[in-house]
CHARMM-style PDB file with segment names, atoms N, HN, CA, C and O in Angstrom:
ATOM      1  N   MET     1       5.223   1.704 -17.033  1.00  0.00      PROA
ATOM      2  CA  MET     1       4.448   1.672 -15.814  1.00  0.00      PROA
ATOM      3  C   MET     1       3.130   2.511 -16.072  1.00  0.00      PROA
ATOM      4  O   MET     1       3.151   3.605 -16.638  1.00  0.00      PROA
ATOM      5  N   ARG     2       2.044   1.931 -15.631  1.00  0.00      PROA
ATOM      6  HN  ARG     2       2.027   1.043 -15.172  1.00  0.00      PROA
ATOM      7  CA  ARG     2       0.778   2.556 -15.785  1.00  0.00      PROA
ATOM      8  C   ARG     2       0.512   3.613 -14.697  1.00  0.00      PROA
ATOM      9  O   ARG     2       0.987   3.484 -13.569  1.00  0.00      PROA
ATOM     10  N   THR     3      -0.261   4.669 -15.055  1.00  0.00      PROA
ATOM     11  HN  THR     3      -0.647   4.773 -15.972  1.00  0.00      PROA
ATOM     12  CA  THR     3      -0.656   5.725 -14.063  1.00  0.00      PROA
ATOM     13  C   THR     3      -1.253   5.168 -12.873  1.00  0.00      PROA
ATOM     14  O   THR     3      -0.931   5.631 -11.779  1.00  0.00      PROA
ATOM     15  N   GLU     4      -2.154   4.153 -12.971  1.00  0.00      PROA
ATOM     16  HN  GLU     4      -2.416   3.777 -13.860  1.00  0.00      PROA
ATOM     17  CA  GLU     4      -2.865   3.574 -11.955  1.00  0.00      PROA
ATOM     18  C   GLU     4      -1.916   2.966 -10.806  1.00  0.00      PROA
ATOM     19  O   GLU     4      -2.144   3.061  -9.599  1.00  0.00      PROA
ATOM     20  N   GLU     5      -0.806   2.323 -11.398  1.00  0.00      PROA
ATOM     21  HN  GLU     5      -0.621   2.246 -12.377  1.00  0.00      PROA
ATOM     22  CA  GLU     5       0.139   1.709 -10.520  1.00  0.00      PROA
ATOM     23  C   GLU     5       0.921   2.705  -9.741  1.00  0.00      PROA
ATOM     24  O   GLU     5       1.264   2.474  -8.581  1.00  0.00      PROA
ATOM     25  N   CYS     6       1.215   3.840 -10.379  1.00  0.00      PROA
ATOM     26  HN  CYS     6       0.936   4.028 -11.321  1.00  0.00      PROA
ATOM     27  CA  CYS     6       1.859   4.929  -9.654  1.00  0.00      PROA
ATOM     28  C   CYS     6       1.027   5.528  -8.541  1.00  0.00      PROA
ATOM     29  O   CYS     6       1.539   5.866  -7.474  1.00  0.00      PROA
ATOM     30  N   ARG     7      -0.258   5.655  -8.803  1.00  0.00      PROA
ATOM     31  HN  ARG     7      -0.674   5.380  -9.670  1.00  0.00      PROA
ATOM     32  CA  ARG     7      -1.243   6.180  -7.855  1.00  0.00      PROA
ATOM     33  C   ARG     7      -1.392   5.156  -6.618  1.00  0.00      PROA
ATOM     34  O   ARG     7      -1.550   5.594  -5.479  1.00  0.00      PROA
ATOM     35  N   VAL     8      -1.343   3.952  -6.855  1.00  0.00      PROA
ATOM     36  HN  VAL     8      -1.215   3.596  -7.781  1.00  0.00      PROA
ATOM     37  CA  VAL     8      -1.433   2.956  -5.801  1.00  0.00      PROA
ATOM     38  C   VAL     8      -0.292   3.028  -4.903  1.00  0.00      PROA
ATOM     39  O   VAL     8      -0.457   3.026  -3.683  1.00  0.00      PROA
ATOM     40  N   GLY     9       0.948   3.097  -5.484  1.00  0.00      PROA
ATOM     41  HN  GLY     9       1.082   3.098  -6.475  1.00  0.00      PROA
ATOM     42  CA  GLY     9       2.154   3.258  -4.661  1.00  0.00      PROA
ATOM     43  C   GLY     9       2.091   4.484  -3.853  1.00  0.00      PROA
ATOM     44  O   GLY     9       2.371   4.407  -2.657  1.00  0.00      PROA
ATOM     45  N   ALA    10       1.754   5.600  -4.377  1.00  0.00      PROA
ATOM     46  HN  ALA    10       1.526   5.662  -5.348  1.00  0.00      PROA
ATOM     47  CA  ALA    10       1.661   6.842  -3.713  1.00  0.00      PROA
ATOM     48  C   ALA    10       0.598   6.844  -2.597  1.00  0.00      PROA
ATOM     49  O   ALA    10       0.787   7.383  -1.506  1.00  0.00      PROA
ATOM     50  N   ARG    11      -0.536   6.200  -2.948  1.00  0.00      PROA
ATOM     51  HN  ARG    11      -0.690   5.762  -3.834  1.00  0.00      PROA
ATOM     52  CA  ARG    11      -1.555   6.080  -1.920  1.00  0.00      PROA
ATOM     53  C   ARG    11      -1.137   5.290  -0.751  1.00  0.00      PROA
ATOM     54  O   ARG    11      -1.435   5.689   0.375  1.00  0.00      PROA
ATOM     55  N   ILE    12      -0.436   4.147  -0.931  1.00  0.00      PROA
ATOM     56  HN  ILE    12      -0.194   3.823  -1.846  1.00  0.00      PROA
ATOM     57  CA  ILE    12       0.036   3.299   0.151  1.00  0.00      PROA
ATOM     58  C   ILE    12       0.942   4.041   1.038  1.00  0.00      PROA
ATOM     59  O   ILE    12       0.899   3.896   2.259  1.00  0.00      PROA
ATOM     60  N   ARG    13       1.817   4.886   0.407  1.00  0.00      PROA
ATOM     61  HN  ARG    13       1.852   5.003  -0.585  1.00  0.00      PROA
ATOM     62  CA  ARG    13       2.801   5.721   1.234  1.00  0.00      PROA
ATOM     63  C   ARG    13       2.014   6.762   2.018  1.00  0.00      PROA
ATOM     64  O   ARG    13       2.268   6.941   3.209  1.00  0.00      PROA
ATOM     65  N   LEU    14       1.067   7.453   1.391  1.00  0.00      PROA
ATOM     66  HN  LEU    14       0.861   7.307   0.424  1.00  0.00      PROA
ATOM     67  CA  LEU    14       0.273   8.475   2.116  1.00  0.00      PROA
ATOM     68  C   LEU    14      -0.447   7.870   3.243  1.00  0.00      PROA
ATOM     69  O   LEU    14      -0.350   8.413   4.344  1.00  0.00      PROA
ATOM     70  N   LEU    15      -1.185   6.773   3.097  1.00  0.00      PROA
ATOM     71  HN  LEU    15      -1.263   6.332   2.203  1.00  0.00      PROA
ATOM     72  CA  LEU    15      -1.928   6.139   4.174  1.00  0.00      PROA
ATOM     73  C   LEU    15      -0.989   5.679   5.249  1.00  0.00      PROA
ATOM     74  O   LEU    15      -1.334   5.820   6.422  1.00  0.00      PROA
ATOM     75  N   ARG    16       0.182   5.133   4.947  1.00  0.00      PROA
ATOM     76  HN  ARG    16       0.462   5.018   3.994  1.00  0.00      PROA
ATOM     77  CA  ARG    16       1.160   4.687   5.897  1.00  0.00      PROA
ATOM     78  C   ARG    16       1.605   5.927   6.780  1.00  0.00      PROA
ATOM     79  O   ARG    16       1.676   5.843   8.006  1.00  0.00      PROA
ATOM     80  N   LEU    17       1.887   7.029   6.109  1.00  0.00      PROA
ATOM     81  HN  LEU    17       1.829   7.097   5.113  1.00  0.00      PROA
ATOM     82  CA  LEU    17       2.384   8.260   6.877  1.00  0.00      PROA
ATOM     83  C   LEU    17       1.199   8.835   7.695  1.00  0.00      PROA
ATOM     84  O   LEU    17       1.413   9.299   8.814  1.00  0.00      PROA
ATOM     85  N   GLU    18       0.076   8.816   7.213  1.00  0.00      PROA
ATOM     86  HN  GLU    18      -0.098   8.438   6.304  1.00  0.00      PROA
ATOM     87  CA  GLU    18      -1.132   9.227   8.025  1.00  0.00      PROA
ATOM     88  C   GLU    18      -1.262   8.419   9.256  1.00  0.00      PROA
ATOM     89  O   GLU    18      -1.632   8.973  10.292  1.00  0.00      PROA
ATOM     90  N   LYS    19      -0.969   7.071   9.231  1.00  0.00      PROA
ATOM     91  HN  LYS    19      -0.669   6.621   8.390  1.00  0.00      PROA
ATOM     92  CA  LYS    19      -1.019   6.263  10.386  1.00  0.00      PROA
ATOM     93  C   LYS    19       0.284   6.329  11.195  1.00  0.00      PROA
ATOM     94  O   LYS    19       0.449   5.559  12.142  1.00  0.00      PROA
ATOM     95  N   ASN    20       1.248   7.265  10.830  1.00  0.00      PROA
ATOM     96  HN  ASN    20       1.114   7.890  10.061  1.00  0.00      PROA
ATOM     97  CA  ASN    20       2.478   7.377  11.548  1.00  0.00      PROA
ATOM     98  C   ASN    20       3.257   6.048  11.709  1.00  0.00      PROA
ATOM     99  O   ASN    20       3.812   5.723  12.758  1.00  0.00      PROA
ATOM    100  N   MET    21       3.246   5.334  10.611  1.00  0.00      PROA
ATOM    101  HN  MET    21       2.795   5.598   9.759  1.00  0.00      PROA
ATOM    102  CA  MET    21       3.943   4.026  10.605  1.00  0.00      PROA
ATOM    103  C   MET    21       5.191   4.063   9.722  1.00  0.00      PROA
ATOM    104  O   MET    21       5.213   4.696   8.667  1.00  0.00      PROA
ATOM    105  N   THR    22       6.160   3.410  10.159  1.00  0.00      PROA
ATOM    106  HN  THR    22       6.142   2.896  11.017  1.00  0.00      PROA
ATOM    107  CA  THR    22       7.398   3.190   9.325  1.00  0.00      PROA
ATOM    108  C   THR    22       7.153   2.107   8.346  1.00  0.00      PROA
ATOM    109  O   THR    22       6.210   1.340   8.543  1.00  0.00      PROA
ATOM    110  N   GLN    23       7.937   1.970   7.277  1.00  0.00      PROA
ATOM    111  HN  GLN    23       8.703   2.593   7.117  1.00  0.00      PROA
ATOM    112  CA  GLN    23       7.824   0.956   6.302  1.00  0.00      PROA
ATOM    113  C   GLN    23       7.970  -0.463   7.053  1.00  0.00      PROA
ATOM    114  O   GLN    23       7.285  -1.444   6.763  1.00  0.00      PROA
ATOM    115  N   ARG    24       8.890  -0.438   7.990  1.00  0.00      PROA
ATOM    116  HN  ARG    24       9.447   0.358   8.226  1.00  0.00      PROA
ATOM    117  CA  ARG    24       9.179  -1.656   8.728  1.00  0.00      PROA
ATOM    118  C   ARG    24       7.928  -2.158   9.539  1.00  0.00      PROA
ATOM    119  O   ARG    24       7.584  -3.339   9.567  1.00  0.00      PROA
ATOM    120  N   GLN    25       7.309  -1.175  10.172  1.00  0.00      PROA
ATOM    121  HN  GLN    25       7.588  -0.215  10.150  1.00  0.00      PROA
ATOM    122  CA  GLN    25       6.099  -1.507  10.978  1.00  0.00      PROA
ATOM    123  C   GLN    25       4.945  -2.039  10.079  1.00  0.00      PROA
ATOM    124  O   GLN    25       4.319  -3.051  10.395  1.00  0.00      PROA
ATOM    125  N   LEU    26       4.695  -1.368   9.009  1.00  0.00      PROA
ATOM    126  HN  LEU    26       5.203  -0.546   8.752  1.00  0.00      PROA
ATOM    127  CA  LEU    26       3.657  -1.810   8.065  1.00  0.00      PROA
ATOM    128  C   LEU    26       3.970  -3.119   7.427  1.00  0.00      PROA
ATOM    129  O   LEU    26       3.111  -3.994   7.314  1.00  0.00      PROA
ATOM    130  N   ALA    27       5.204  -3.259   7.007  1.00  0.00      PROA
ATOM    131  HN  ALA    27       5.902  -2.548   7.099  1.00  0.00      PROA
ATOM    132  CA  ALA    27       5.631  -4.556   6.371  1.00  0.00      PROA
ATOM    133  C   ALA    27       5.372  -5.730   7.362  1.00  0.00      PROA
ATOM    134  O   ALA    27       4.866  -6.779   6.965  1.00  0.00      PROA
ATOM    135  N   ALA    28       5.723  -5.533   8.644  1.00  0.00      PROA
ATOM    136  HN  ALA    28       6.134  -4.681   8.968  1.00  0.00      PROA
ATOM    137  CA  ALA    28       5.481  -6.605   9.588  1.00  0.00      PROA
ATOM    138  C   ALA    28       4.003  -6.892   9.740  1.00  0.00      PROA
ATOM    139  O   ALA    28       3.640  -8.059   9.885  1.00  0.00      PROA
ATOM    140  N   LYS    29       3.132  -5.906   9.716  1.00  0.00      PROA
ATOM    141  HN  LYS    29       3.427  -4.958   9.598  1.00  0.00      PROA
ATOM    142  CA  LYS    29       1.719  -6.075   9.905  1.00  0.00      PROA
ATOM    143  C   LYS    29       1.125  -6.798   8.703  1.00  0.00      PROA
ATOM    144  O   LYS    29       0.143  -7.520   8.877  1.00  0.00      PROA
ATOM    145  N   ILE    30       1.651  -6.651   7.520  1.00  0.00      PROA
ATOM    146  HN  ILE    30       2.449  -6.065   7.379  1.00  0.00      PROA
ATOM    147  CA  ILE    30       1.029  -7.252   6.279  1.00  0.00      PROA
ATOM    148  C   ILE    30       1.823  -8.466   5.847  1.00  0.00      PROA
ATOM    149  O   ILE    30       1.436  -9.109   4.872  1.00  0.00      PROA
ATOM    150  N   GLY    31       2.944  -8.830   6.535  1.00  0.00      PROA
ATOM    151  HN  GLY    31       3.258  -8.307   7.328  1.00  0.00      PROA
ATOM    152  CA  GLY    31       3.616 -10.131   6.284  1.00  0.00      PROA
ATOM    153  C   GLY    31       4.486 -10.071   5.089  1.00  0.00      PROA
ATOM    154  O   GLY    31       4.605 -11.074   4.384  1.00  0.00      PROA
ATOM    155  N   VAL    32       5.142  -8.896   4.791  1.00  0.00      PROA
ATOM    156  HN  VAL    32       5.044  -8.082   5.364  1.00  0.00      PROA
ATOM    157  CA  VAL    32       6.181  -8.842   3.675  1.00  0.00      PROA
ATOM    158  C   VAL    32       7.372  -8.136   4.382  1.00  0.00      PROA
ATOM    159  O   VAL    32       7.312  -7.595   5.486  1.00  0.00      PROA
ATOM    160  N   ASP    33       8.487  -8.227   3.561  1.00  0.00      PROA
ATOM    161  HN  ASP    33       8.536  -8.667   2.665  1.00  0.00      PROA
ATOM    162  CA  ASP    33       9.628  -7.558   4.086  1.00  0.00      PROA
ATOM    163  C   ASP    33       9.688  -6.106   3.676  1.00  0.00      PROA
ATOM    164  O   ASP    33       9.006  -5.725   2.725  1.00  0.00      PROA
ATOM    165  N   ARG    34      10.471  -5.272   4.345  1.00  0.00      PROA
ATOM    166  HN  ARG    34      11.026  -5.582   5.118  1.00  0.00      PROA
ATOM    167  CA  ARG    34      10.505  -3.850   4.155  1.00  0.00      PROA
ATOM    168  C   ARG    34      10.866  -3.474   2.684  1.00  0.00      PROA
ATOM    169  O   ARG    34      10.333  -2.511   2.131  1.00  0.00      PROA
ATOM    170  N   THR    35      11.786  -4.264   2.072  1.00  0.00      PROA
ATOM    171  HN  THR    35      12.218  -5.046   2.521  1.00  0.00      PROA
ATOM    172  CA  THR    35      12.156  -3.884   0.653  1.00  0.00      PROA
ATOM    173  C   THR    35      11.000  -4.156  -0.312  1.00  0.00      PROA
ATOM    174  O   THR    35      10.878  -3.499  -1.346  1.00  0.00      PROA
ATOM    175  N   SER    36      10.148  -5.137   0.036  1.00  0.00      PROA
ATOM    176  HN  SER    36      10.247  -5.671   0.876  1.00  0.00      PROA
ATOM    177  CA  SER    36       8.899  -5.335  -0.844  1.00  0.00      PROA
ATOM    178  C   SER    36       8.037  -4.135  -0.730  1.00  0.00      PROA
ATOM    179  O   SER    36       7.602  -3.578  -1.738  1.00  0.00      PROA
ATOM    180  N   LEU    37       7.781  -3.726   0.456  1.00  0.00      PROA
ATOM    181  HN  LEU    37       8.135  -4.178   1.275  1.00  0.00      PROA
ATOM    182  CA  LEU    37       6.835  -2.578   0.744  1.00  0.00      PROA
ATOM    183  C   LEU    37       7.392  -1.315  -0.046  1.00  0.00      PROA
ATOM    184  O   LEU    37       6.671  -0.583  -0.724  1.00  0.00      PROA
ATOM    185  N   SER    38       8.763  -1.147   0.121  1.00  0.00      PROA
ATOM    186  HN  SER    38       9.350  -1.741   0.671  1.00  0.00      PROA
ATOM    187  CA  SER    38       9.327  -0.034  -0.532  1.00  0.00      PROA
ATOM    188  C   SER    38       9.100  -0.093  -2.071  1.00  0.00      PROA
ATOM    189  O   SER    38       8.787   0.915  -2.706  1.00  0.00      PROA
ATOM    190  N   SER    39       9.270  -1.310  -2.641  1.00  0.00      PROA
ATOM    191  HN  SER    39       9.524  -2.128  -2.125  1.00  0.00      PROA
ATOM    192  CA  SER    39       8.946  -1.513  -4.066  1.00  0.00      PROA
ATOM    193  C   SER    39       7.536  -1.159  -4.438  1.00  0.00      PROA
ATOM    194  O   SER    39       7.296  -0.604  -5.510  1.00  0.00      PROA
ATOM    195  N   TYR    40       6.526  -1.494  -3.506  1.00  0.00      PROA
ATOM    196  HN  TYR    40       6.721  -1.946  -2.635  1.00  0.00      PROA
ATOM    197  CA  TYR    40       5.168  -1.151  -3.783  1.00  0.00      PROA
ATOM    198  C   TYR    40       4.981   0.352  -3.756  1.00  0.00      PROA
ATOM    199  O   TYR    40       4.262   0.904  -4.589  1.00  0.00      PROA
ATOM    200  N   GLU    41       5.633   1.037  -2.786  1.00  0.00      PROA
ATOM    201  HN  GLU    41       6.217   0.589  -2.108  1.00  0.00      PROA
ATOM    202  CA  GLU    41       5.405   2.456  -2.654  1.00  0.00      PROA
ATOM    203  C   GLU    41       6.034   3.212  -3.812  1.00  0.00      PROA
ATOM    204  O   GLU    41       5.555   4.283  -4.182  1.00  0.00      PROA
ATOM    205  N   HSD    42       7.101   2.670  -4.389  1.00  0.00      PROA
ATOM    206  HN  HSD    42       7.490   1.799  -4.088  1.00  0.00      PROA
ATOM    207  CA  HSD    42       7.776   3.298  -5.490  1.00  0.00      PROA
ATOM    208  C   HSD    42       7.330   2.827  -6.863  1.00  0.00      PROA
ATOM    209  O   HSD    42       7.898   3.157  -7.904  1.00  0.00      PROA
ATOM    210  N   SER    43       6.242   2.010  -6.785  1.00  0.00      PROA
ATOM    211  HN  SER    43       5.781   1.741  -5.939  1.00  0.00      PROA
ATOM    212  CA  SER    43       5.680   1.452  -8.036  1.00  0.00      PROA
ATOM    213  C   SER    43       6.587   0.642  -8.853  1.00  0.00      PROA
ATOM    214  O   SER    43       6.475   0.584 -10.078  1.00  0.00      PROA
ATOM    215  N   LYS    44       7.512  -0.002  -8.167  1.00  0.00      PROA
ATOM    216  HN  LYS    44       7.604   0.045  -7.173  1.00  0.00      PROA
ATOM    217  CA  LYS    44       8.409  -0.899  -8.936  1.00  0.00      PROA
ATOM    218  C   LYS    44       7.785  -2.331  -9.028  1.00  0.00      PROA
ATOM    219  O   LYS    44       8.089  -3.105  -9.936  1.00  0.00      PROA
ATOM    220  N   ARG    45       6.892  -2.638  -8.032  1.00  0.00      PROA
ATOM    221  HN  ARG    45       6.646  -2.009  -7.295  1.00  0.00      PROA
ATOM    222  CA  ARG    45       6.159  -3.873  -7.959  1.00  0.00      PROA
ATOM    223  C   ARG    45       4.734  -3.589  -7.672  1.00  0.00      PROA
ATOM    224  O   ARG    45       4.446  -2.532  -7.111  1.00  0.00      PROA
ATOM    225  N   THR    46       3.836  -4.425  -8.001  1.00  0.00      PROA
ATOM    226  HN  THR    46       4.070  -5.284  -8.457  1.00  0.00      PROA
ATOM    227  CA  THR    46       2.436  -4.303  -7.664  1.00  0.00      PROA
ATOM    228  C   THR    46       2.079  -5.359  -6.676  1.00  0.00      PROA
ATOM    229  O   THR    46       2.315  -6.539  -6.935  1.00  0.00      PROA
ATOM    230  N   PRO    47       1.464  -4.959  -5.441  1.00  0.00      PROA
ATOM    231  CA  PRO    47       1.034  -6.012  -4.551  1.00  0.00      PROA
ATOM    232  C   PRO    47      -0.104  -6.787  -5.023  1.00  0.00      PROA
ATOM    233  O   PRO    47      -0.991  -6.289  -5.715  1.00  0.00      PROA
ATOM    234  N   ASP    48      -0.080  -8.085  -4.627  1.00  0.00      PROA
ATOM    235  HN  ASP    48       0.641  -8.489  -4.064  1.00  0.00      PROA
ATOM    236  CA  ASP    48      -1.235  -8.897  -5.057  1.00  0.00      PROA
ATOM    237  C   ASP    48      -2.511  -8.555  -4.279  1.00  0.00      PROA
ATOM    238  O   ASP    48      -2.444  -7.727  -3.370  1.00  0.00      PROA
ATOM    239  N   ILE    49      -3.593  -9.111  -4.569  1.00  0.00      PROA
ATOM    240  HN  ILE    49      -3.647  -9.784  -5.307  1.00  0.00      PROA
ATOM    241  CA  ILE    49      -4.879  -8.768  -3.962  1.00  0.00      PROA
ATOM    242  C   ILE    49      -4.855  -9.161  -2.484  1.00  0.00      PROA
ATOM    243  O   ILE    49      -5.477  -8.488  -1.662  1.00  0.00      PROA
ATOM    244  N   PHE    50      -4.174 -10.203  -2.145  1.00  0.00      PROA
ATOM    245  HN  PHE    50      -3.669 -10.750  -2.813  1.00  0.00      PROA
ATOM    246  CA  PHE    50      -4.210 -10.519  -0.656  1.00  0.00      PROA
ATOM    247  C   PHE    50      -3.397  -9.485   0.103  1.00  0.00      PROA
ATOM    248  O   PHE    50      -3.814  -9.096   1.194  1.00  0.00      PROA
ATOM    249  N   ILE    51      -2.298  -9.028  -0.386  1.00  0.00      PROA
ATOM    250  HN  ILE    51      -1.959  -9.344  -1.272  1.00  0.00      PROA
ATOM    251  CA  ILE    51      -1.589  -8.014   0.289  1.00  0.00      PROA
ATOM    252  C   ILE    51      -2.385  -6.674   0.334  1.00  0.00      PROA
ATOM    253  O   ILE    51      -2.403  -5.962   1.338  1.00  0.00      PROA
ATOM    254  N   LEU    52      -2.987  -6.406  -0.725  1.00  0.00      PROA
ATOM    255  HN  LEU    52      -2.972  -6.984  -1.541  1.00  0.00      PROA
ATOM    256  CA  LEU    52      -3.805  -5.209  -0.749  1.00  0.00      PROA
ATOM    257  C   LEU    52      -4.928  -5.255   0.320  1.00  0.00      PROA
ATOM    258  O   LEU    52      -5.204  -4.258   0.988  1.00  0.00      PROA
ATOM    259  N   CYS    53      -5.576  -6.457   0.465  1.00  0.00      PROA
ATOM    260  HN  CYS    53      -5.353  -7.267  -0.077  1.00  0.00      PROA
ATOM    261  CA  CYS    53      -6.579  -6.660   1.430  1.00  0.00      PROA
ATOM    262  C   CYS    53      -6.035  -6.430   2.865  1.00  0.00      PROA
ATOM    263  O   CYS    53      -6.685  -5.798   3.698  1.00  0.00      PROA
ATOM    264  N   ARG    54      -4.857  -6.949   3.113  1.00  0.00      PROA
ATOM    265  HN  ARG    54      -4.329  -7.463   2.436  1.00  0.00      PROA
ATOM    266  CA  ARG    54      -4.251  -6.762   4.457  1.00  0.00      PROA
ATOM    267  C   ARG    54      -3.920  -5.328   4.757  1.00  0.00      PROA
ATOM    268  O   ARG    54      -4.069  -4.854   5.883  1.00  0.00      PROA
ATOM    269  N   MET    55      -3.436  -4.598   3.659  1.00  0.00      PROA
ATOM    270  HN  MET    55      -3.315  -4.982   2.744  1.00  0.00      PROA
ATOM    271  CA  MET    55      -3.158  -3.238   3.809  1.00  0.00      PROA
ATOM    272  C   MET    55      -4.477  -2.449   4.159  1.00  0.00      PROA
ATOM    273  O   MET    55      -4.500  -1.637   5.084  1.00  0.00      PROA
ATOM    274  N   ALA    56      -5.521  -2.716   3.412  1.00  0.00      PROA
ATOM    275  HN  ALA    56      -5.502  -3.376   2.660  1.00  0.00      PROA
ATOM    276  CA  ALA    56      -6.809  -2.042   3.597  1.00  0.00      PROA
ATOM    277  C   ALA    56      -7.239  -2.246   5.057  1.00  0.00      PROA
ATOM    278  O   ALA    56      -7.735  -1.320   5.698  1.00  0.00      PROA
ATOM    279  N   ASP    57      -7.044  -3.464   5.572  1.00  0.00      PROA
ATOM    280  HN  ASP    57      -6.641  -4.217   5.051  1.00  0.00      PROA
ATOM    281  CA  ASP    57      -7.500  -3.755   6.925  1.00  0.00      PROA
ATOM    282  C   ASP    57      -6.595  -2.914   7.961  1.00  0.00      PROA
ATOM    283  O   ASP    57      -7.127  -2.361   8.924  1.00  0.00      PROA
ATOM    284  N   VAL    58      -5.349  -2.847   7.751  1.00  0.00      PROA
ATOM    285  HN  VAL    58      -4.917  -3.297   6.968  1.00  0.00      PROA
ATOM    286  CA  VAL    58      -4.452  -2.119   8.573  1.00  0.00      PROA
ATOM    287  C   VAL    58      -4.792  -0.616   8.556  1.00  0.00      PROA
ATOM    288  O   VAL    58      -4.787   0.032   9.603  1.00  0.00      PROA
ATOM    289  N   PHE    59      -5.087  -0.065   7.362  1.00  0.00      PROA
ATOM    290  HN  PHE    59      -5.091  -0.592   6.512  1.00  0.00      PROA
ATOM    291  CA  PHE    59      -5.356   1.346   7.220  1.00  0.00      PROA
ATOM    292  C   PHE    59      -6.866   1.667   7.540  1.00  0.00      PROA
ATOM    293  O   PHE    59      -7.263   2.831   7.593  1.00  0.00      PROA
ATOM    294  N   GLU    60      -7.674   0.604   7.747  1.00  0.00      PROA
ATOM    295  HN  GLU    60      -7.352  -0.342   7.704  1.00  0.00      PROA
ATOM    296  CA  GLU    60      -9.104   0.772   8.017  1.00  0.00      PROA
ATOM    297  C   GLU    60      -9.749   1.534   6.898  1.00  0.00      PROA
ATOM    298  O   GLU    60     -10.453   2.515   7.139  1.00  0.00      PROA
ATOM    299  N   VAL    61      -9.519   1.096   5.654  1.00  0.00      PROA
ATOM    300  HN  VAL    61      -8.947   0.299   5.458  1.00  0.00      PROA
ATOM    301  CA  VAL    61     -10.105   1.759   4.513  1.00  0.00      PROA
ATOM    302  C   VAL    61     -10.643   0.546   3.594  1.00  0.00      PROA
ATOM    303  O   VAL    61     -10.293  -0.617   3.792  1.00  0.00      PROA
ATOM    304  N   SER    62     -11.479   0.915   2.626  1.00  0.00      PROA
ATOM    305  HN  SER    62     -11.763   1.860   2.465  1.00  0.00      PROA
ATOM    306  CA  SER    62     -11.943  -0.078   1.618  1.00  0.00      PROA
ATOM    307  C   SER    62     -10.840  -0.257   0.568  1.00  0.00      PROA
ATOM    308  O   SER    62      -9.937   0.569   0.439  1.00  0.00      PROA
ATOM    309  N   LEU    63     -10.941  -1.297  -0.130  1.00  0.00      PROA
ATOM    310  HN  LEU    63     -11.675  -1.968  -0.025  1.00  0.00      PROA
ATOM    311  CA  LEU    63      -9.933  -1.481  -1.247  1.00  0.00      PROA
ATOM    312  C   LEU    63     -10.101  -0.357  -2.362  1.00  0.00      PROA
ATOM    313  O   LEU    63      -9.129   0.047  -3.000  1.00  0.00      PROA
ATOM    314  N   ASP    64     -11.298   0.089  -2.545  1.00  0.00      PROA
ATOM    315  HN  ASP    64     -12.088  -0.239  -2.027  1.00  0.00      PROA
ATOM    316  CA  ASP    64     -11.464   1.193  -3.445  1.00  0.00      PROA
ATOM    317  C   ASP    64     -10.765   2.470  -2.921  1.00  0.00      PROA
ATOM    318  O   ASP    64     -10.149   3.204  -3.694  1.00  0.00      PROA
ATOM    319  N   ASP    65     -10.867   2.715  -1.646  1.00  0.00      PROA
ATOM    320  HN  ASP    65     -11.368   2.119  -1.019  1.00  0.00      PROA
ATOM    321  CA  ASP    65     -10.078   3.855  -1.122  1.00  0.00      PROA
ATOM    322  C   ASP    65      -8.618   3.635  -1.186  1.00  0.00      PROA
ATOM    323  O   ASP    65      -7.868   4.546  -1.537  1.00  0.00      PROA
ATOM    324  N   LEU    66      -8.189   2.466  -0.862  1.00  0.00      PROA
ATOM    325  HN  LEU    66      -8.799   1.727  -0.577  1.00  0.00      PROA
ATOM    326  CA  LEU    66      -6.732   2.084  -0.901  1.00  0.00      PROA
ATOM    327  C   LEU    66      -6.116   2.399  -2.260  1.00  0.00      PROA
ATOM    328  O   LEU    66      -5.048   2.999  -2.375  1.00  0.00      PROA
ATOM    329  N   VAL    67      -6.872   1.948  -3.311  1.00  0.00      PROA
ATOM    330  HN  VAL    67      -7.740   1.460  -3.218  1.00  0.00      PROA
ATOM    331  CA  VAL    67      -6.232   2.173  -4.687  1.00  0.00      PROA
ATOM    332  C   VAL    67      -6.696   3.533  -5.309  1.00  0.00      PROA
ATOM    333  O   VAL    67      -6.415   3.827  -6.471  1.00  0.00      PROA
ATOM    334  N   GLY    68      -7.375   4.297  -4.533  1.00  0.00      PROA
ATOM    335  HN  GLY    68      -7.604   4.058  -3.589  1.00  0.00      PROA
ATOM    336  CA  GLY    68      -7.814   5.611  -5.105  1.00  0.00      PROA
ATOM    337  C   GLY    68      -8.901   5.615  -6.136  1.00  0.00      PROA
ATOM    338  O   GLY    68      -9.009   6.532  -6.949  1.00  0.00      PROA
ATOM    339  N   ARG    69      -9.740   4.538  -6.095  1.00  0.00      PROA
ATOM    340  HN  ARG    69      -9.653   3.793  -5.434  1.00  0.00      PROA
ATOM    341  CA  ARG    69     -10.774   4.380  -7.128  1.00  0.00      PROA
ATOM    342  C   ARG    69     -11.884   5.304  -6.746  1.00  0.00      PROA
ATOM    343  O   ARG    69     -12.352   5.306  -5.608  1.00  0.00      PROA
ATOM    344  N   LYS    70     -12.318   6.114  -7.734  1.00  0.00      PROA
ATOM    345  HN  LYS    70     -11.938   6.112  -8.659  1.00  0.00      PROA
ATOM    346  CA  LYS    70     -13.460   7.048  -7.535  1.00  0.00      PROA
ATOM    347  C   LYS    70     -14.646   6.568  -8.443  1.00  0.00      PROA
ATOM    348  O   LYS    70     -14.434   6.005  -9.518  1.00  0.00      PROA
ATOM    349  N   PHE    71     -15.843   6.805  -7.984  1.00  0.00      PROA
ATOM    350  HN  PHE    71     -16.016   7.262  -7.112  1.00  0.00      PROA
ATOM    351  CA  PHE    71     -17.001   6.438  -8.747  1.00  0.00      PROA
ATOM    352  C   PHE    71     -17.664   7.671  -9.331  1.00  0.00      PROA
ATOM    353  OT1 PHE    71     -18.678   7.558 -10.020  1.00  0.00      PROA
TER     354      PHE     71
END
């Protein structure tokens, strides 16, 4: 598992908690099941770009912010 993937999972979890959302609530908003979201947060699976875009919209952040990309 790459370090970047671990950071993305941790970042998804952090943003979800900042929005006071459960995994179930976020999963419903982005159109995945809760177990898939859990896999993303624990870096067992990597969300595709379309799911990442939906997450960024829900969290009201850019894709760069979502994945923790710094310039």
